C-alpha positions as CSV (number, residue, x, y, z in Angstrom):
1,Q,-31.4,-23.9,-60.8
2,V,-31.4,-23.2,-57.1
3,Q,-29.6,-25.6,-54.9
4,L,-28.5,-25.8,-51.3
5,V,-25.5,-28.2,-51.1
6,E,-24.6,-29.7,-47.8
7,S,-21.4,-31.4,-47.0
8,G,-19.3,-32.5,-44.0
9,G,-21.4,-35.3,-42.6
10,G,-19.9,-38.7,-41.7
11,L,-19.2,-41.2,-39.0
12,V,-17.9,-39.9,-35.7
13,Q,-17.4,-41.4,-32.2
14,P,-19.4,-40.1,-29.2
15,G,-17.8,-36.9,-27.9
16,G,-16.4,-36.1,-31.3
17,S,-16.9,-33.1,-33.6
18,L,-18.1,-32.4,-37.2
19,R,-18.5,-29.3,-39.2
20,L,-21.3,-29.2,-41.7
21,S,-21.4,-26.7,-44.6
22,C,-24.2,-25.5,-46.7
23,A,-23.4,-23.6,-49.9
24,G,-25.8,-21.8,-52.1
25,A,-25.8,-22.5,-55.8
26,G,-27.9,-20.2,-57.9
27,F,-29.1,-18.7,-54.7
28,T,-27.7,-15.9,-52.7
29,L,-28.3,-17.3,-49.2
30,S,-26.4,-14.3,-47.7
31,T,-29.6,-12.3,-47.8
32,Y,-31.8,-14.8,-46.0
33,I,-32.3,-16.2,-42.5
34,M,-30.9,-19.8,-42.7
35,S,-31.6,-22.8,-40.6
36,W,-30.4,-26.3,-40.0
37,Y,-32.9,-29.2,-39.5
38,R,-32.3,-32.8,-38.8
39,Q,-34.4,-36.0,-39.1
40,A,-33.6,-39.2,-37.2
41,P,-35.0,-42.6,-38.3
42,G,-38.6,-42.9,-37.4
43,K,-38.8,-39.3,-36.1
44,E,-40.1,-36.0,-37.5
45,R,-37.8,-33.4,-38.9
46,E,-36.8,-30.9,-36.2
47,L,-35.3,-27.5,-36.2
48,V,-31.7,-27.5,-34.8
49,A,-30.5,-23.9,-35.3
50,S,-31.2,-20.7,-37.1
51,I,-29.1,-17.6,-37.9
52,S,-30.1,-14.1,-38.9
53,V,-28.9,-12.4,-42.1
54,S,-26.1,-10.6,-40.3
55,G,-25.2,-13.6,-38.2
56,G,-25.7,-11.5,-35.1
57,T,-28.7,-13.5,-33.8
58,T,-28.7,-17.3,-33.4
59,T,-31.2,-19.7,-31.9
60,Y,-30.9,-23.3,-31.0
61,A,-32.9,-26.3,-30.0
62,G,-32.5,-27.1,-26.3
63,S,-31.0,-30.5,-27.1
64,V,-28.0,-28.9,-28.9
65,K,-27.5,-25.6,-27.1
66,G,-24.0,-25.3,-25.8
67,R,-22.7,-28.0,-28.1
68,F,-23.6,-26.8,-31.6
69,T,-22.8,-23.4,-33.2
70,I,-24.4,-22.1,-36.4
71,S,-22.4,-19.4,-38.3
72,R,-22.3,-18.0,-41.8
73,D,-19.8,-16.5,-44.2
74,N,-21.8,-14.3,-46.5
75,A,-18.8,-13.6,-48.7
76,K,-18.6,-17.3,-49.4
77,N,-22.4,-17.8,-49.6
78,T,-22.1,-20.5,-47.0
79,V,-23.7,-21.4,-43.7
80,F,-22.0,-23.7,-41.2
81,L,-23.0,-25.9,-38.3
82,Q,-20.2,-26.8,-35.9
83,M,-21.2,-29.8,-33.8
84,N,-19.1,-30.7,-30.7
85,S,-19.6,-33.2,-28.0
86,L,-21.7,-35.4,-30.3
87,K,-24.0,-37.9,-28.8
88,Y,-25.7,-41.0,-30.1
89,E,-29.0,-39.2,-30.3
90,D,-27.5,-36.6,-32.7
91,T,-27.5,-39.3,-35.4
92,A,-29.7,-38.0,-38.2
93,V,-29.8,-36.6,-41.7
94,Y,-29.0,-32.9,-41.4
95,Y,-30.7,-30.5,-43.8
96,C,-30.0,-26.9,-44.7
97,H,-33.1,-24.7,-45.1
98,A,-34.0,-21.2,-46.3
99,P,-37.3,-20.7,-44.5
100,S,-38.7,-17.7,-46.5
101,R,-38.1,-19.4,-49.8
102,N,-38.7,-23.0,-48.5
103,Y,-35.6,-24.2,-50.2
104,W,-34.1,-27.4,-48.8
105,G,-30.8,-29.1,-49.4
106,Q,-30.4,-32.8,-50.1
107,G,-29.2,-33.6,-46.6
108,T,-26.0,-35.0,-45.2
109,Q,-25.9,-38.1,-42.9
110,V,-24.3,-37.7,-39.5
111,T,-23.8,-41.0,-37.6
112,V,-22.5,-41.0,-34.0
113,S,-21.3,-44.5,-33.1
114,A,-18.5,-46.2,-31.3
């Protein structure tokens, strides 16, 4: 059974940092473009960042550019999202996504609150 398993979410104060991980189970994500999405309460799911197979090309939503970094460790079959300088508006459920296969993880909650 194919799974994308996210971890690393939690409660953090404004200005803090979190690192999300997405591990493939039954799925070799190292051969696919991978993305992170997020969905805040009452809002549509939005693309946060994407990374090429090699990791050499990354793209970001304007709202997170300069604060978030997507990376991957293909040897560990894992994709990461390093989130720095977190803001209240970053509060959302974050999802890992393999676009070409339309695989989604279960999501991990990130809450930014004082």
